[in-house]
C-alpha positions, -999 to 999 in steps of 0.1 A, spaced: -151 -86 14 -133 -59 34 -99 -62 49 -73 -41 66 -36 -47 60 -10 -32 84 20 -22 65 56 -10 70 73 22 58 40 43 57 53 77 67 30 105 54 2 116 31 26 113 2 29 76 8 -9 74 12 -14 91 -21 9 67 -39 -7 37 -23 -42 49 -32 -33 57 -68 -15 23 -73 -43 3 -57 -71 21 -75 -61 8 -109 -63 -29 -97 -92 -50 -108 -118 -60 -82 -104 -35 -56 -125 -6 -42 -132 16 -12 -95 22 -5 -86 40 27 -51 46 39 -46 55 76 -12 70 82 -16 70 120 -23 33 122 0 23 93 -29 5 76 -47 1 43 -84 -9 43 -101 -19 11 -129 -40 -5 -119 -69 -27 -137 -96 -46 -115 -127 -45 -81 -140 -32 -65 -131 -66 -74 -94 -60 -61 -96 -24 -28 -111 -36 -25 -83 -63 -28 -57 -35 -1 -73 -14 22 -76 -44 16 -40 -54 23 -28 -19 56 -47 -18 67 -35 -52 62 1 -40 80 -4 -7 52 -11 17 53 -47 29 29 -61 54 39 -60 91 60 -91 98 73 -94 63 109 -88 52 117 -51 51 151 -48 35 170 -16 28 159 -19 -9 123 -20 2 127 10 24 144 29 -4 114 21 -27 90 35 -1 110 68 -1 107 71 -39 70 62 -37 65 88 -10 82 115 -31 60 106 -61 29 108 -39 39 143 -27 43 155 -63 9 143 -74 
């Protein structure tokens, strides 16, 4: 199945690199595409467990879905993730 998640705190290609790298190691996830302009991540997944893993990974790196809680701590995580993505 293919889905698109609209996320918060996606600022640049550094963020996109981090998201792509983190999601690419998850089981049953493929065809990851991050669109900075639309604040979205599109990917293929095999089951609801894989989908939940993506959502949890995004949150843990500072990129919660639109409509979810976006605390100061979450925003700070996204800046760190962005910086890491720029270095890679």
